[in-house]
Structure formats: C-alpha cells, structure tokens
C-alpha positions in Angstrom: 4.0 -14.1 -24.0 4.6 -10.3 -23.9 3.8 -10.3 -20.1 6.6 -12.9 -19.5 9.6 -11.6 -17.5 12.7 -13.5 -18.7 15.0 -14.5 -15.9 18.5 -15.9 -16.1 19.2 -19.5 -15.2 21.6 -19.4 -12.3 22.6 -23.0 -12.8 24.1 -22.3 -16.3 27.7 -21.0 -16.9 26.6 -18.2 -19.1 30.1 -17.1 -20.1 30.7 -20.5 -21.7 27.7 -20.6 -23.9 28.2 -20.3 -27.7 26.1 -17.1 -28.1 26.1 -14.8 -31.0 26.9 -11.1 -30.3 23.2 -10.3 -30.7 22.1 -13.0 -28.3 24.7 -11.8 -25.8 23.5 -8.3 -26.2 19.9 -9.3 -25.4 21.0 -11.5 -22.5 22.9 -8.6 -21.0 19.7 -6.6 -20.8 17.7 -9.3 -18.9 17.6 -8.1 -15.3 14.7 -10.2 -13.9 12.4 -7.2 -13.8 11.8 -6.2 -17.4 8.9 -8.0 -19.2 9.2 -9.1 -22.9 7.0 -6.2 -24.1 9.6 -3.6 -22.9 12.7 -5.3 -24.4 12.1 -3.7 -27.8 12.6 -0.2 -26.2 15.5 -1.5 -24.2 17.4 -3.1 -27.1 16.2 -1.3 -30.2 15.3 -4.7 -31.8 11.9 -5.5 -33.3 9.5 -7.7 -31.2 9.7 -10.7 -33.6 13.5 -10.6 -33.3 13.3 -10.5 -29.5 11.1 -13.5 -29.5 13.4 -15.5 -31.7 16.4 -14.7 -29.6 14.7 -15.5 -26.3 13.7 -18.9 -27.8 17.3 -19.6 -28.6 18.4 -18.4 -25.1 15.9 -20.8 -23.5 17.2 -23.6 -25.7 20.8 -22.8 -24.6 19.7 -23.0 -21.0 20.7 -19.4 -20.4 17.1 -18.3 -19.6 14.4 -20.0 -17.6 11.4 -21.1 -19.8 8.3 -19.0 -19.7 5.7 -20.4 -17.2 2.8 -22.2 -18.8 -0.8 -21.4 -17.9 -1.2 -25.0 -16.7 1.4 -24.7 -14.0 2.6 -21.6 -12.2 6.3 -21.5 -11.4 7.3 -22.3 -7.8 10.4 -21.2 -6.1 13.2 -23.8 -5.8 16.5 -24.1 -4.2 18.2 -23.1 -7.5 16.1 -20.1 -8.1 18.1 -16.9 -7.7 17.0 -14.5 -5.0 16.3 -11.8 -7.7 13.7 -14.1 -9.2 11.4 -13.2 -6.3 8.8 -10.6 -7.3 11.0 -7.6 -8.1 10.3 -4.0 -7.9 9.4 -2.8 -11.3 12.2 -0.7 -12.7 10.5 0.7 -15.7 9.9 4.4 -15.5 7.7 4.6 -12.5 8.3 7.9 -10.7 6.8 6.5 -7.4 8.7 4.8 -4.7 7.7 1.6 -3.0 5.4 1.6 0.0 7.2 1.9 3.3 7.7 -1.3 5.3 5.8 -1.7 8.6 7.6 -3.0 11.6 5.6 -3.3 14.8 3.2 -0.8 13.3 5.9 1.7 12.7 7.0 2.8 9.2 10.7 2.3 8.6 13.0 3.1 5.7 11.9 1.6 2.3 14.9 -0.4 1.0 16.8 0.9 -1.9 15.4 -0.1 -5.2 16.7 -3.5 -5.9 19.0 -2.4 -8.7 19.5 -5.3 -11.1 23.1 -6.4 -10.4 25.5 -6.7 -13.3 25.7 -10.5 -13.8 28.6 -12.2 -15.3 27.1 -12.2 -18.8 26.4 -8.5 -18.7 30.0 -7.7 -17.6 31.4 -10.0 -20.3 29.3 -8.3 -22.9 30.4 -4.9 -21.8 34.0 -6.1 -21.8 33.6 -7.3 -25.4 32.1 -4.0 -26.5 34.9 -2.0 -24.9 37.5 -4.3 -26.5 35.8 -3.9 -29.9 35.8 -0.1 -29.5 39.5 0.1 -28.4 40.8 -2.3 -31.0 38.7 -1.5 -34.1 36.9 1.8 -33.6 39.0 4.0 -31.5 42.0 4.1 -34.0 39.6 5.7 -36.5 39.5 9.6 -36.8 36.9 11.2 -34.6 34.8 12.6 -37.5 34.7 9.1 -39.1 33.6 7.5 -35.8 30.9 10.1 -35.5 29.7 9.4 -39.0 29.7 5.6 -38.5 27.9 5.8 -35.1 24.8 7.4 -36.8 24.1 4.2 -38.7 25.9 1.5 -36.8 24.3 -1.8 -35.9 25.1 -4.2 -33.1 27.7 -4.9 -31.7 29.3 -1.7 -33.1 26.5 0.5 -31.8 27.1 -0.7 -28.2 30.8 -0.3 -28.7 30.4 3.3 -29.7 28.8 4.0 -26.3 32.3 3.7 -24.8 33.6 6.6 -27.0 35.0 9.4 -24.8 34.3 12.0 -27.5 30.9 13.8 -26.9 30.4 14.3 -30.7 30.4 10.5 -31.2 28.0 10.1 -28.3 25.6 12.6 -29.9 25.8 10.6 -33.1 25.0 7.4 -31.2 21.9 9.2 -29.8 20.8 10.1 -33.3 21.0 6.4 -34.4 17.5 5.1 -35.0 18.4 1.8 -33.3 19.5 3.4 -30.0 17.5 2.2 -27.0 17.6 2.3 -23.2 20.4 -0.3 -23.1 22.7 2.0 -25.0 21.6 5.0 -22.8 22.6 3.0 -19.7 26.0 2.2 -21.1 26.6 5.9 -21.9 25.5 6.9 -18.4 27.8 4.5 -16.8 30.9 4.6 -19.1 31.0 8.0 -20.8 33.0 10.5 -18.7 32.5 13.8 -20.4 29.9 16.3 -19.1 29.0 17.4 -22.6 28.1 13.8 -23.6 26.0 13.3 -20.4 24.2 16.6 -21.1 23.3 15.3 -24.6 22.1 12.0 -23.2 19.8 13.7 -20.8 18.4 15.8 -23.6 16.3 12.8 -24.4 13.4 12.8 -21.8 12.8 9.1 -22.2 16.4 8.3 -21.3 16.7 10.9 -18.5 13.6 9.5 -16.7 14.8 5.9 -16.9 15.6 4.4 -13.5 18.7 2.6 -14.8 20.1 5.7 -16.5 19.6 7.7 -13.4 21.3 5.1 -11.3 24.4 5.1 -13.4 24.4 8.9 -13.8 24.7 9.6 -10.1 27.6 7.2 -9.9 29.3 8.8 -12.8 32.0 11.2 -11.4 31.6 13.5 -14.3 27.9 14.2 -13.8 27.7 18.1 -13.7 26.1 19.5 -10.6 23.8 21.7 -12.7 22.5 18.6 -14.6 21.9 16.8 -11.3 19.9 19.8 -10.0 17.8 19.9 -13.2 17.0 16.2 -13.0 16.5 15.7 -9.3 15.3 19.1 -7.8 11.7 18.2 -8.5 11.9 14.6 -7.2 10.6 13.4 -3.8 12.7 14.1 -0.8 13.1 10.4 0.0 14.7 9.7 -3.4 17.1 12.7 -2.9 18.0 11.3 0.5 18.9 7.9 -1.0 21.3 9.6 -3.4 22.9 11.7 -0.7 23.5 8.6 1.5 24.6 6.2 -1.3 28.3 5.3 -0.7 28.6 4.3 -4.4 27.9 8.0 -5.4 30.9 10.3 -5.7 31.2 12.8 -2.8 30.7 15.8 -5.0 27.3 14.5 -6.2 26.3 13.5 -2.7 27.1 17.0 -1.5 24.9 18.4 -4.3 22.2 16.0 -3.4 22.2 17.2 0.2 22.0 20.8 -0.9 19.1 20.0 -3.3 17.3 18.1 -0.5 17.7 20.9 2.0 16.3 23.4 -0.6 13.4 21.2 -1.5 12.6 20.5 2.2 11.7 24.2 2.6 9.0 24.0 -0.1 7.9 20.4 -0.1 4.4 19.4 1.0 4.0 18.6 4.7 3.1 15.0 3.8 6.4 14.6 1.9 8.4 16.0 4.9 6.8 13.6 7.3 7.4 10.7 4.9 11.1 11.6 4.8 11.5 11.9 8.6 9.5 8.7 9.4 10.9 6.5 6.7 14.5 7.3 7.6 13.8 6.9 11.3 14.9 10.5 11.8 18.4 9.9 10.4 17.8 12.6 7.8 17.5 15.2 10.6 21.3 15.4 10.9 21.3 16.8 7.4 18.6 19.3 8.1 20.3 21.4 10.8 18.9 24.9 10.9 15.7 24.0 9.1 12.3 23.9 10.9 8.8 22.7 10.0 5.5 24.4 9.6 2.4 23.8 11.7 0.9 21.2 9.3 4.0 19.1 9.4 4.1 19.3 13.2 0.4 18.3 13.3 1.0 15.3 11.1 4.0 14.2 13.1 1.9 14.5 16.3 -0.8 12.4 14.8 1.3 9.2 15.0 2.1 6.6 17.5 5.9 6.2 18.0 7.4 2.8 18.9 10.9 3.1 17.3 13.5 4.1 19.9 15.8 5.2 17.0 13.2 7.6 15.6 12.4 9.0 19.0 16.1 9.5 19.8 16.8 11.2 16.6 13.9 13.6 17.0 15.1 14.3 20.6 18.4 15.4 19.2 16.8 17.6 16.5 17.2 21.2 17.8 14.2 22.4 15.6 11.8 19.8 16.9 8.5 21.7 17.6 7.4 21.9 21.3 4.1 20.1 20.5 6.0 17.2 19.1 8.3 16.9 22.2 5.2 17.0 24.4 3.6 14.3 22.2 6.6 12.0 22.4 6.7 12.3 26.1 3.3 10.7 26.2 4.3 7.7 24.2 4.4 4.3 25.8 7.9 3.6 24.4 9.2 6.7 26.2 7.5 5.8 29.5 9.3 2.4 29.4 12.7 3.8 28.6 14.0 6.4 31.1 17.0 7.4 28.8 14.6 8.5 26.0 12.5 10.5 28.5 15.6 12.2 29.8 16.7 13.1 26.3 13.3 14.7 25.6 13.1 16.5 28.9 16.5 18.1 28.2 15.4 19.4 24.8 15.3 23.2 24.6 11.7 23.0 23.3 10.4 20.7 26.0 7.5 22.0 28.1 8.4 23.5 31.4 6.4 21.0 33.4 8.1 18.1 31.6 11.5 19.5 32.6 10.4 19.6 36.3 9.1 16.1 36.0 
C-alpha cells in the first residue's frame, strides 16, 4: 500500500465534494507522482491518518482506487494524461535521460510539473481567505506565536502571511511539511522569509519548492546563486529559458550558467550543447571550450540540421569541430549547411576553397 501512487479521478467534480478541511488538504497534495509513503513528509500527518483519509477520498470518488495485485490498471479513455508513468518529483538531483530522435539526442522535456488542479486551487483559495478574514487582523506578534503550534487548516493559512517573522514561526512548527514549504515558496513575497525557508536543506532541495522559488519575483539573486550555482548546466538553462520565471531571475540564471560553463566538466558542457540542439550557444557568446570538450563533440554523428546550424553560427566553434561537421552526411546532403560551415572563421582553408 505504501508504494501506491494516488491519482485524482478526472471524472469527478472535486470542488463539489463534501470534504473536510483535512481531506481537502491531503487532496491538494496529490500530484499523480508522489507515492503514499512520501505523503507523511509532504503533509505532516502520521501514516495511519493518511491511510484513513485516502480511504475516504476513494469512497468519495475523488481518488482512483489502488490497483490490486490480481489485476494491473490499464489506461482508459477517462484516465488523465498525467496518470501515465510520471517523472518522479521527489528530491532526485538527476535529470531524465535525453530523448533520442533518429539517433540524435535532443532536449529533455521540462520536468512535468504537477499542474495545480481545481481542488488544489480551491484549497489554496480557502486558506488565503481564512488568513485574510481571521488571522491577518491579529497583531503580528500574536500571529507569530500562534503559527508555532497551529494545526490545519490554520497552519496552511499562515503560509500566506507576508511578515517574515510569522513565516519563521511556521517553519518552527513541528507539523510543517513540504506542502507548507511549497505554499511559502509560491505565495510569500518577502526575501527575508524566503531566506528562512531555504535555511531548511530538505525544503531547499525539493523540486516543488525550487519550481515555485524561481517563479517568485522576490527571490533574491544571492539566494538563487547559492542554490543553483552547483547544479547541472542543463537545469540552469531551463530556468534561464522559462517564460514563467521573472526576467530578473532569468538574467541571474544566465549569468550563473555562463560562470559554471567555464568550470563544468567537459561531459556536462557537451550534454548542454547537444540536448539544447545548440540553442544555448547564443547565451555563451565569448566563451570557448577546451580540448576534451572539442574531442567529445567530434566523437558524435550529427543528423540534426538545427544543431549543425547553431554550431555553424557559434563564433567559438573549434576548427576540429567545423572540419568534423563538414564530413557529416547531413551536411553533404544540404548545401546551405555546408555553406554556413565553410564561411565560419575557424573553417579549414581547404574547406573554404571547396
């Protein structure tokens, strides 16, 4: 049972179900990727309580029943797309494997971030309403005191408090979990409170917390640098290109990526160039590569016109790589690619004459 991953029933009008606040809280944490064994950390509720709530949610029709050992579940027309084998969100630091198209690696899709379903949005709206109507009128020091020992739904409501001192009290609450951390990362707009949140390593490393942090317009650039400067280049690139991320954070992400590109292992540089089909090279103007990186790039067969074209426009492309590309079958078949490579300043002299 602990290995079961609860999934919402897309045929049920979740907003109309007669759920208790606690049931609604647990329901809002079901993203189709988190197994039962991790819901305790995500909600702060004990395992036996989680099991009882999930049983009631299944009875309400809000959650699909757990598959039995006798019959494995099969996809149906009513199964939501997110019910397909999801990328595990938990705290894995590794990215998914690159996709292969005609033997050529291409950009790994963005992590399938669990979308905020109607029930999650409704729950967040209820908590915000609770905070604004009942909690916000209280003095700040009283709110901070109450937040240290609050239970649901008040604990989730306190995550909407704009005062950093109250957020620090929420983080001191023994019932606080990843769900509360994600609420704070998304809805708290004070740099001091975000710094306090990231002072907890378990929260700072959570994929969901990081996703909302980079979308938070008040994320300090210094905090971003501390959290992301050691991460893989491909992850930094995704932040830099994400249109849901504020421009200030995207700019910081590009700066961090450029700095790390100078010191990253050759394999990581190649991964970035290949998996983005060379799109990243426009952000790496003025940066070159070492001999090992060039050798790894020359050890590949190139079939993607987009990748070849982007490398041909990269002023720092090593001469050996230009020569290698000119030998590729894809270049021989497409005169425009060959012409781009021949015009490159690092193209071999005999290639220019040809």
